[in-house]
Each structure stands twice: as C-alpha cells, then as structure tokens.
C-alpha positions in Angstrom: -32.9 4.5 40.3 -30.6 3.6 37.2 -28.1 1.3 37.9 -24.5 2.3 37.2 -23.9 -0.7 35.1 -26.7 0.3 32.5 -25.2 3.4 32.2 -21.8 2.9 31.5 -22.5 0.7 28.7 -24.5 3.4 27.0 -21.6 5.6 26.7 -20.3 7.5 24.0 -17.5 9.4 23.1 -19.1 11.5 20.6 -18.4 14.2 19.3 -14.7 12.6 19.9 -13.4 10.7 17.6 -15.0 7.3 17.5 -13.0 3.7 16.5 -13.0 0.4 17.4 -9.9 0.6 19.9 -11.3 4.1 21.6 -13.6 3.5 24.5 -15.7 5.8 26.6 -15.1 3.9 29.7 -12.1 2.0 31.0 -11.0 0.0 34.0 -9.5 3.2 35.8 -13.0 4.7 35.3 -14.4 1.5 37.2 -11.6 1.2 39.4 -11.8 5.0 40.8 -15.9 4.1 41.5 -15.3 1.4 43.1 -12.7 2.7 45.6 -14.1 6.2 46.2 -17.7 4.4 46.6 -18.0 4.3 50.3 -16.7 8.0 50.7 -19.3 9.0 48.0 -22.1 7.4 49.7 -20.7 9.7 52.9 -20.0 12.9 51.0 -23.4 13.7 49.2 -23.5 15.1 45.7 -23.1 18.9 46.1 -19.4 18.1 47.9 -18.4 15.7 44.9 -15.9 17.0 42.4 -15.3 15.8 38.8 -11.9 16.3 37.3 -11.2 15.4 33.5 -13.7 13.0 33.4 -12.8 11.2 29.8 -16.6 10.9 28.3 -18.9 10.8 31.5 -18.0 7.3 33.1 -16.7 9.2 36.3 -19.9 12.0 36.5 -22.7 9.9 35.3 -21.5 6.3 37.0 -21.2 7.7 40.4 -24.4 9.5 40.2 -26.3 6.8 39.3 -24.5 4.5 41.7 -25.1 7.0 44.8 -28.1 8.9 43.5 -26.4 12.1 43.9 -27.4 15.5 42.7 -25.3 18.7 42.9 -22.0 17.3 41.5 -20.1 19.8 40.0 -17.7 19.2 37.3 -14.4 20.3 35.2 -13.1 18.8 31.7 -10.3 20.4 30.2 -11.2 19.2 26.9 -14.6 20.2 25.4 -15.0 17.0 23.3 -15.0 15.4 26.7 -17.4 18.2 28.3 -19.6 17.8 25.3 -19.8 13.8 25.1 -20.8 14.1 29.0 -24.1 16.6 28.1 -24.7 14.1 25.2 -24.6 11.2 27.5 -26.2 12.6 30.3 -29.0 13.3 28.1 -29.0 9.6 26.9 -29.5 8.4 30.6 -31.7 11.3 31.7 -28.8 12.9 34.2 -28.6 16.2 32.9 -29.7 17.9 35.9 -27.5 16.4 38.2 -24.3 18.0 37.9 -23.0 21.5 37.1 -19.6 22.8 34.9 -17.4 24.7 36.0 -13.8 26.1 35.7 -10.8 24.9 37.3 -10.9 27.3 40.5 -13.1 27.9 43.7 -16.3 27.7 42.3 -15.4 24.4 41.9 -14.1 22.9 44.7 -15.3 25.2 47.9 -15.8 22.7 50.4 -15.4 19.6 47.9 -15.1 16.6 50.4 -14.3 13.9 47.5 -12.6 14.6 44.5 -12.5 12.1 41.7 -9.8 12.8 38.5 -8.3 11.0 35.7 -4.5 11.9 35.9 -3.3 14.0 33.2 -0.1 12.8 31.4 1.7 16.4 31.5 3.0 16.9 35.2 2.6 20.7 34.7 -1.1 20.1 34.6 -1.2 17.7 37.5 0.6 20.0 39.7 -2.0 23.3 38.6 -5.0 21.1 39.8 -3.5 19.5 43.0 -2.9 23.0 43.6 -6.2 24.4 43.7 -7.7 21.3 45.2 -5.6 22.0 47.9 -6.3 25.6 48.1 -9.6 25.6 47.7 -11.4 21.9 48.6 -12.5 21.2 52.4 -9.3 20.4 54.7 -10.7 16.8 54.9 -11.2 16.1 51.3 -9.9 12.9 49.8 -8.5 13.1 46.5 -9.1 9.7 44.5 -6.5 9.9 41.2 -6.6 7.4 38.7 -5.3 6.1 35.3 -3.9 3.3 33.6 -0.6 1.9 34.8 1.2 2.5 31.7 0.8 6.6 31.7 1.8 6.4 35.5 5.3 7.4 37.0 6.8 8.1 40.3 6.9 11.7 39.8 3.3 11.8 39.6 3.2 10.9 43.6 5.7 13.8 43.9 4.2 16.3 42.7 1.0 15.4 44.3 3.2 15.3 48.0 3.9 19.3 47.0 0.4 20.0 47.6 -1.0 16.8 50.0 0.9 15.3 53.0 -0.7 12.4 52.5 -0.1 10.5 49.1 -0.4 6.5 48.4 -1.0 4.2 45.9 -3.9 1.6 45.8 -3.4 -2.0 44.5 -3.8 -2.4 40.9 -6.5 -3.9 39.2 -7.0 -4.8 35.3 -3.7 -2.5 34.4 -5.1 0.4 36.4 -4.1 2.3 39.8 -5.1 4.8 41.6 -3.3 7.4 43.7 -5.0 8.7 47.1 -3.9 12.1 48.3 -5.6 13.8 51.7 -4.3 16.6 54.4 -3.7 19.7 51.8 -0.8 21.9 52.2 -0.8 25.5 50.3 2.2 27.8 50.5 2.0 31.0 48.9 0.6 32.1 46.0 -0.7 29.9 43.3 2.1 28.3 40.9 0.3 28.7 37.8 0.1 30.2 34.9 3.7 30.5 34.3 5.9 32.8 31.7 8.8 32.3 29.3 10.4 35.0 27.3 11.3 33.7 23.7 14.2 36.0 22.8 14.3 34.7 19.2 11.0 35.6 18.5 10.3 38.9 20.6 7.3 37.1 22.6 6.3 36.4 25.9 4.5 33.4 26.8 2.1 32.6 29.4 1.1 28.7 30.3 -1.5 27.0 32.4 -0.3 23.6 33.3 -2.2 21.3 31.0 -1.1 23.8 27.9 0.7 21.5 25.0 4.2 22.3 25.9 3.7 24.8 28.6 5.8 27.8 28.2 8.5 26.3 25.8 8.3 26.5 21.8 8.0 23.1 21.1 9.9 22.2 17.8 7.2 21.6 15.5 5.9 25.1 15.8 9.4 26.1 15.7 9.8 25.0 12.1 6.3 26.2 11.2 7.5 30.1 12.2 10.6 29.9 9.9 7.7 30.3 6.9 5.7 32.9 8.6 6.7 35.2 6.0 5.6 33.1 2.9 2.0 32.4 4.3 -0.6 33.8 2.1 1.2 37.7 2.3 -2.5 39.1 1.5 -4.6 37.7 4.1 -6.7 39.4 6.3 -8.5 36.8 8.7 -6.4 33.6 9.9 -7.0 30.9 12.3 -4.2 29.6 15.0 -6.2 26.0 15.0 -5.2 24.3 18.1 -3.5 27.3 19.8 -1.4 26.1 22.7 -0.6 28.7 24.2 -1.2 30.9 21.2 2.8 31.5 20.1 1.3 30.9 16.2 -1.4 33.5 16.6 0.3 36.2 18.7 3.7 35.9 16.3 1.6 36.5 12.9 -0.4 39.3 14.8 2.7 40.9 15.8 4.5 40.2 12.0 1.3 41.7 10.4 -0.4 45.0 12.1 -3.5 44.5 9.2 -4.6 40.8 9.9 -6.8 39.5 12.6 -6.2 36.3 13.9 -8.9 33.9 15.7 -7.4 31.3 17.7 -9.0 28.1 18.9 -8.4 25.1 20.7 -10.7 22.5 23.2 -8.6 22.4 25.8 -9.5 25.1 28.6 -6.2 25.5 29.7 -4.7 26.6 26.1 -7.7 29.0 25.6 -6.3 30.6 28.9 -3.1 30.4 28.4 -3.5 32.5 24.7 -5.6 34.9 26.0 -2.7 35.6 28.7 -0.2 35.5 26.0 -2.1 37.8 23.5 -2.4 40.4 26.3 1.3 39.7 27.1 2.5 40.8 23.7 -0.3 43.8 23.5 -2.3 41.8 20.6 -5.3 41.3 22.4 -7.4 43.6 20.2 -6.5 41.4 17.1 -6.5 38.0 18.4 -9.9 36.2 19.4 -9.6 33.3 21.7 -12.2 30.8 21.0 -12.7 27.0 22.8 -14.1 24.9 20.2 -14.0 21.6 18.4 -11.7 21.7 15.5 -13.5 25.1 14.3 -17.0 23.7 14.7 -18.6 27.0 15.6 -16.6 28.9 12.3 -18.7 29.9 9.5 -17.4 28.2 5.7 -15.6 30.0 3.5 -14.8 32.5 6.2 -11.1 32.8 6.5 -7.9 33.1 4.3 -5.3 31.3 6.2 -5.6 28.3 8.3 -1.8 27.5 11.0 -2.1 24.2 12.3 0.7 21.7 14.2 -1.8 18.7 14.7 -1.8 16.6 17.7 -1.0 12.6 16.7 -2.8 11.2 20.0 -6.8 11.0 21.1 -6.2 11.1 24.9 -3.7 8.6 25.6 -3.7 6.8 22.3 -1.9 7.4 19.1 -4.4 7.9 16.5 -4.9 10.3 13.4 -8.4 11.1 14.0 -8.2 14.1 15.4 -5.5 16.0 12.7 -8.0 14.7 9.7 -10.7 16.4 11.6 -9.0 19.4 12.1 -7.8 19.1 7.6 -11.8 18.4 6.9 -12.2 21.4 8.7 -9.9 23.5 7.2 -11.3 22.6 3.7 -14.3 23.8 5.0 -13.3 27.2 6.6 -10.8 28.5 3.8 -12.1 30.7 1.2 -11.1 29.7 -2.4 -7.4 30.4 -2.8 -7.0 30.1 1.2 -4.0 28.4 2.6 -3.5 25.7 5.2 -0.2 25.8 6.7 0.6 22.7 8.4 3.6 21.2 10.1 3.4 17.3 11.5 6.0 14.3 12.3 7.0 12.9 8.8 6.2 9.6 9.2 2.4 10.6 9.5 2.7 11.2 6.0 -0.4 13.8 5.7 -0.1 15.1 2.4 -3.0 12.5 0.5 -5.3 13.6 3.3 -4.9 17.5 3.2 -4.9 17.0 -1.2 -8.2 15.4 -0.5 -9.9 17.7 1.6 -8.3 20.9 1.0 -6.6 21.0 -2.3 -3.2 21.4 -3.9 -0.6 20.3 -1.3 3.1 21.2 -1.6 5.7 20.2 0.8 7.8 23.6 1.4 10.2 22.4 4.3 11.4 19.2 6.3 13.9 18.5 8.5 15.1 15.0 10.3 11.7 15.0 12.0 9.1 17.4 10.5 7.7 18.4 7.3 5.7 21.9 6.2 3.2 21.9 4.2 1.0 24.5 2.1 -2.6 23.6 1.1 -4.6 25.6 -1.2 -8.2 25.7 -1.3 -9.5 25.2 -4.8 -12.5 26.9 -6.4 -14.7 24.1 -5.8 -16.6 23.1 -2.5 -14.6 20.4 -1.0 -17.3 19.9 2.3 
C-alpha cells in the first residue's frame, strides 16, 4: 500500500498554472486529512465524499492513508478535476474514486465529507445545503482552509444547514470547521435569479459562479462596446463565461450570430445554460466546460470576449489570464478580434500584442481598461 506522504509529495498542479509560489498540496490539506483520520477509517470508502479538492491531495491522501475505494468526488474547477485524474494515474489510484456533479448521486448516504472551503459565501451556502439535504443524518463535515481566507460569516452560513458547527484548533495558519446534525428547510436555495433591466437580461446563478446573479463592473464596462465588436462576426466565444451575461447579451443583440460560452467552473456552466434558456437564446448559445478553450479548433472563430481573472485559486497571479490570451490567438481566424476588459494596473496590452496581434485601448475608466486585439495574418501559435 502506498504511504500517504509519498503520494502527497508526487502531486502536481498540471494542467493548471504551475509556478514556484503555487502548490499542489498545502497545510490545510494536511490538517484536514489528520483531523478526519479516525472518521475516514471508520466510514469506508463508499461513504466518503471529497468536495473541491484542489489537485487531488484530499482524495488521494485519504485513499492512500486508509486504503479506501469508492470515494466520490466533486470539483467545481475543471483544472482541479484534470489534475486529480493525472495525479491518480501517476500514483496508480485511478480506480479508487468516481467523479460526480454536486447533488444526490454525489452525496447519497455519505458519512464523511472532506471539503476545501470556497471563498464565495454563496458557493459555501449551496454546497452546505446539498450536503445537509442528501448526505446521511450522521454525516460529519470537515471543511478546511487557510486562516487568511476564513471569516466568521462562514460559520454563520454553515449554521443555516447544520445544527452543530465549531472550529478546530489551528495549525500552520490553517483551520477546520466541523459541521454535523444536518437541517434542511424548504426547497434548495440555488440557483438564484436576478433581472438586469438596463440590459433586458434575466440572470440565473449557482452559488460558486463568479459575481452571482449580479453584473460585475468590469463586464458592465465591456457591454458598453458590444455594438463595436466585429460587426460581421458569425461565430463568437465568451471565454470565462461566468453566468453567461456576455454570451447572452451578444446573442440577443445579433440574431445571426452563434456563441460558444466556455468556463472551467461547473457552477458557471450550469448558470450560463440556465441564463441562455431564461433569455430564449439557448438555440444559439452552446455552453462548454473547458480549460481556456483547449477543446476549440485552431482558427475557428471570429470574435472572443474575455473578462479574465487575476487570481489562480487564492493567489494573485496573472497566469490564467495569459493562458487565455494565448489560446485566443490560437482560435481566432485572421482578422478576428479579442475584446478584453481588465484591471488597468495589470497592463496586459503588451502580452496581447505578442499573443494575438495589434492591440488598441478603446476605453478606460478609474479601474478598468477595454482593449481590442486583432489577429494578424501570420500564425502566432
């Protein structure tokens, strides 16, 4: 049997961004595995669920430490799901777990849940409600994270779904929230809906989707330029679609265009599909869970819209945005356009010039910059 430390030492983040200050396993993962060890040993693998495991540390660490099989896993981010699969192959544990959507199949009769806490309280609320609703009545939830990302509000959100919530003692700037005695009232609270009257849009959002049902200020600024975006475009991509506001707004404004909305978040993909249905453009908006358009063919689209993140997980890092720009240069046809909104201080213009083509600043306010990059005639991939 593999030793847990041997497994953890071999983990990689790939295909997510890898850098010297980004790690595939951290102190919160180790604290979760140690704190839950007795419960994991008693539960048996088919009653263990792991949620939002970063890169496989919780899943593979628990399997190795307790020789588990039948562990059920849900990861919102596709990069985490792919990293877990890659790491499992490396250590020979691919047959010990199964992957599921957040819901009854994932959580039915679960006795132990290991969970890396999300930073968004809405995502925390939706997942806590699902655990309380579908897991066993005696379920034990071990939800952990780094101290700097934990807030008292997290305890309050957990208390909406569990009668017993307490915090563990900290270790190496990490802490565990322990929840038990599930309680559910009424129908599930998610997804939620919001009408954006200014844009004649109905937004549907699951908890972990970026910005929830609201219109974030960067996307609002980019929407001001919708009419100027490559007027003759027939195929467009909303890269990092979130709840699908850009994709749906574009489809509504141009009846002749077909839009592909992509995001690596399962919650974002579900939200965008629901938003497209709510606005009656689902026949022209295709939604894909994908890692920065990796499944989109070369030189296959006319227009890409992007409001890139400036975080990789919890770390401030430009790696994800740069990966998006590189892929935009690959999928755009010659003469195709990338329209981007970003925090001005990040100064992405030079990167987009290199990876896509001529880049012009078309708008700037106190916080954001909007640019248009035009794909040149020469191959940049």
